[in-house]
C-alpha positions, 0 to 999 in steps of 0.5 A: 741260237742267238745267231740262228734263231727266228722270231715267231709271231701268231695272233691268239685264236679268237683275238683276230678282230679286238687286234686288229692293229697288231695284224701285220704280225698274226703271223710273222718271222724273221730272223731274231738277231736283226729284228728291227726295234720297231717291230720288235716293241710292237710284237712284245705290245701285242703279246702283252694286250694278249693278243699275240704270242711270241717265241723262238724258232731254233730251226727255221729252216724248216717249215715244219719244226723237225723232230731233232733240233740241231741244238740236240745234237749240240748238247749231246756233243757237250755231253760226249754221247754217240749214240748208235744203237745201244740198249739204252740210246733211245733212252738217253735220246729222249732225256737229251730231246727232254732236256732241249725242248722244256729245259734249255729252250725255255730258260733261253727263249726267255734270256733271249726275249729280254735281250731283244726287248733291252735292245729294242729300247734303247734304240727306240731312246736313241731315235726319241732323244735324237729327234728331241734334239733336232726339235729343241735345237731347231734354228728358230723363226725369230721374231715374227707374226705367226699363226699356229693351226691346231688341226681337228675333224669333228670339233673344228680346228683352233686358230690361234695367233701371236704377234712377234713377241709371242703375245696372244692377240687373237683366238678362233675357231674354224670348221675347214672340214665339216663344210664350213670352208668358204666361212673358215677361210675369210676368217684365216684370211682377215686374220693374217690381214688384220695382224701381218701374219708372216707365218702359219703354223701347222700342228702335224696331229690328227687332219694336218693334212687336210689342214695343210690342204685346206690353208694352200685353198686360202693362199688360192682364194685370197692372193693377199695371203703370202704368210708361209706355212710349217709344219709344226710337231704337236707333240707336248702341246696337250700337255701344256694346253692342261698345265698350271703355267698355261692356266695361270697365263690364259685362265680366261682361254679354253684349253682346246685354244692354249694348243694352239697357242703352243704350236705358234710359239713353239715355231718362232722358238722351239725352246721358249 
């Protein structure tokens, strides 16, 4: 069953709109033994949220479920049953079919679903571990003045400048994506010039690409702005912003601006 069965995902009737983010799995099936971890976890998440129904198809070679599964023949072979046209054969065949569909399949489905989930979770953990290792072991930018940009759309882009030692020297909030791009560009250019900024760390969250394009426009408008831009992972920045450690270091600084400080510092040294 592990080798041949397909994992089948269908949408729960009436949940199409509510579960739109799972639309790729509204009518989806693929081999159970080879389903990638990210797709398996997505389907399990959809089931947990009441959007998807998951099941096993033991006979994926048929478009419609056959009246007799090959698994029933396996059961008969195991029991040594040879069905011909004897009076009791019809009854025996019904018992085998019932045994497979009601007893064996249900237990195997639970067991194999658990195996798929466990394997997918292990793979996901390993991927996260490798990514974290690569992130923390990345070569530090070193002692260079850095500007951190924490992207945002309606709420603005949070700006923090730290000197070569990581000391916070300036903060601001700009709104380049809400009709104030010119003013925002002047602010960034002025801060870069005043503090001799060599690197600009841009968080990879919401509006990251828009903020990256904005900074490239700043460089076109102000040729003296030569700081190299680097996209930086925001993972953990919001946690740090609201932490007791951040509050002790920056008691008078708005929580939203602390995230920009973290983004700038982690480019200087990921392990700082």
